[in-house]
C-alpha positions in Angstrom: -24.9 -13.6 -0.9 -22.2 -11.1 -0.7 -22.5 -7.7 -2.4 -19.8 -5.6 -4.0 -20.3 -3.1 -1.2 -19.2 -5.7 1.3 -16.1 -6.8 -0.7 -12.7 -5.9 0.8 -10.2 -3.7 -1.2 -7.7 -5.7 -3.2 -10.2 -8.6 -3.9 -11.3 -9.8 -7.3 -14.8 -11.1 -7.5 -17.3 -12.2 -10.2 -20.7 -10.5 -10.6 -23.5 -13.1 -10.2 -26.6 -10.8 -10.2 -27.5 -7.2 -10.8 -30.4 -5.9 -8.7 -32.4 -2.7 -8.8 -35.3 -1.5 -10.9 -35.2 -0.7 -14.6 -33.3 2.6 -14.9 -30.8 1.8 -12.1 -30.1 -1.7 -13.4 -29.7 -0.5 -17.0 -27.3 2.3 -15.9 -25.1 -0.3 -14.0 -25.1 -2.6 -17.0 -24.2 0.2 -19.4 -21.1 0.9 -17.3 -20.0 -2.7 -18.2 -21.0 -4.6 -15.0 -22.9 -7.6 -16.3 -23.4 -11.1 -15.0 -20.2 -13.1 -15.0 -17.8 -10.1 -15.4 -14.7 -10.0 -13.1 -14.5 -6.9 -10.8 -11.4 -5.9 -8.9 -12.1 -3.7 -5.9 -9.2 -1.2 -5.9 -10.1 1.0 -2.9 -13.0 2.3 -0.8 -13.2 5.9 0.4 -12.7 6.5 4.1 -16.4 6.9 4.7 -17.3 4.0 2.4 -18.6 6.1 -0.5 -17.6 5.8 -3.4 -16.1 2.3 -4.1 -13.4 2.3 -6.8 -13.3 -0.8 -9.0 -11.6 -2.0 -12.2 -13.9 -3.7 -14.6 -13.2 -4.7 -18.3 -9.9 -2.8 -18.2 -11.1 0.6 -17.0 -11.5 2.2 -13.6 -15.0 3.0 -12.3 -16.3 4.7 -9.2 -19.6 3.4 -7.8 -21.8 4.8 -5.1 -22.2 2.6 -2.1 -26.0 2.2 -2.9 -25.2 1.0 -6.4 -22.5 -1.3 -5.2 -25.0 -2.9 -2.8 -27.2 -3.9 -5.7 -24.4 -6.1 -7.3 -24.2 -9.6 -5.9 -20.8 -11.2 -6.2 -19.0 -14.5 -5.5 
């Protein structure tokens, strides 16, 4: 499975699974990233951290570690 961390800028993907333990998973879901939501990867910083995405109509920056927990298709 591909993760959000591996997704190329300019791509639109759909979240299929949110990994991580309780607090991390809950924080990601509170930001609006839930199973089935479309995520557009806007850009990735030169060193890969953070990843800037558009989800549910707003822009969000995610750490590379958090983006690696989100499986997409």
